[in-house]
C-alpha positions as a printed NumPy array, in Angstrom:
array([[127.822, 104.537,  90.785],
       [124.819, 104.84 ,  88.505],
       [121.77 , 105.881,  90.474],
       [118.205, 105.435,  89.277],
       [114.891, 106.68 ,  90.563],
       [112.472, 104.161,  92.046],
       [108.862, 104.096,  93.258],
       [108.423, 101.724,  96.194],
       [104.921, 100.744,  97.296],
       [104.432,  99.014, 100.634],
       [101.3  ,  97.384, 102.051],
       [101.495,  97.482, 105.83 ],
       [ 99.871,  95.028, 108.223],
       [ 99.199,  96.969, 111.422],
       [ 97.248,  94.281, 113.261],
       [ 98.553,  94.301, 116.816],
       [100.719,  97.368, 116.171],
       [100.038, 100.087, 118.752],
       [102.167, 102.997, 117.495],
       [101.137, 105.468, 114.74 ],
       [101.722, 104.569, 111.094],
       [104.195, 107.448, 110.769],
       [106.701, 105.498, 112.891],
       [106.522, 102.625, 110.382],
       [107.02 , 105.06 , 107.498],
       [110.102, 106.502, 109.221],
       [111.411, 102.958, 109.726],
       [110.934, 102.192, 106.01 ],
       [112.736, 105.409, 105.078],
       [115.578, 104.369, 107.394],
       [115.846, 100.992, 105.643],
       [116.053, 102.695, 102.245],
       [118.734, 105.075, 103.504],
       [120.682, 102.183, 105.082],
       [121.219, 100.626, 101.628],
       [122.454, 103.921, 100.182],
       [119.171, 105.29 ,  98.837],
       [118.129, 108.931,  99.041],
       [114.429, 109.352,  99.902],
       [112.729, 112.081,  97.857],
       [109.169, 111.775,  99.161],
       [106.958, 109.507, 101.239],
       [103.176, 109.454, 101.08 ],
       [100.645, 107.592, 103.196],
       [ 97.911, 106.567, 100.736],
       [ 95.629, 105.358, 103.523],
       [ 93.691, 102.195, 104.223],
       [ 92.422, 100.389, 101.109],
       [ 90.443,  97.18 , 100.658],
       [ 91.983,  94.376,  98.619],
       [ 90.274,  93.293,  95.388],
       [ 91.056,  89.651,  96.219],
       [ 91.36 ,  88.886,  99.91 ],
       [ 93.999,  86.194, 100.581],
       [ 93.206,  86.128, 104.309],
       [ 89.719,  86.793, 105.682],
       [ 91.24 ,  88.252, 108.845],
       [ 93.215,  90.795, 106.778],
       [ 90.786,  92.317, 104.202],
       [ 92.557,  95.69 , 103.858],
       [ 95.95 ,  97.261, 104.399],
       [ 97.658, 100.621, 104.67 ],
       [ 99.355, 101.621, 101.426],
       [102.537, 103.717, 101.531],
       [104.373, 105.107,  98.491],
       [108.036, 106.147,  98.782],
       [110.029, 107.692,  95.925],
       [113.779, 107.35 ,  96.232],
       [117.009, 107.377,  94.276],
       [119.533, 104.562,  94.607],
       [121.788, 102.146,  92.79 ],
       [120.605,  99.108,  90.829],
       [121.148,  96.7  ,  93.742],
       [118.973,  98.675,  96.175],
       [115.599,  96.989,  95.375],
       [116.999,  93.531,  96.143],
       [118.718,  94.796,  99.297],
       [115.532,  96.469, 100.571],
       [113.482,  93.348,  99.862],
       [116.002,  91.211, 101.756],
       [116.069,  93.562, 104.774],
       [112.258,  93.576, 105.03 ],
       [111.739,  89.875, 104.26 ],
       [111.103,  88.88 , 107.89 ],
       [109.332,  92.088, 108.964],
       [105.753,  91.186, 109.953],
       [104.472,  94.767, 109.524],
       [105.288,  94.776, 105.775],
       [102.718,  92.552, 104.08 ],
       [103.72 ,  93.248, 100.47 ],
       [106.39 ,  95.247,  98.702],
       [106.759,  96.374,  95.095],
       [109.644,  98.453,  93.774],
       [109.454,  99.885,  90.253],
       [111.96 , 101.879,  88.273],
       [110.626, 105.394,  87.69 ]])
C-alpha cells in the first residue's frame, strides 16, 4: 500500500448544531481513520466570512484543516462518506 500525505480542509455549517465544534472535528477525524487514514494534526481555523456568499443565510463558516496520511483512494472515500452530512458544507482534499 502506497500512502501519501494529504491536507483536508472542511467548511462546517453549524446552524442548528448545539454541541461544541470540537465534537465535529473528532467526528471528521473518525471518518478519516475509518477509511484507513492516519491523522497527523487537526486545526480549527475559526469562523471566516466567504468572499462570495452563495446563501444570504449562511455568510460565513467554520474552517477546519486536518493533515493525514492515507492511500490514494482515501479522498474519494472520505468525500462519499460525508456527502450527505449537513454539517459539512464544503470539502477540499489536496495532496501534500
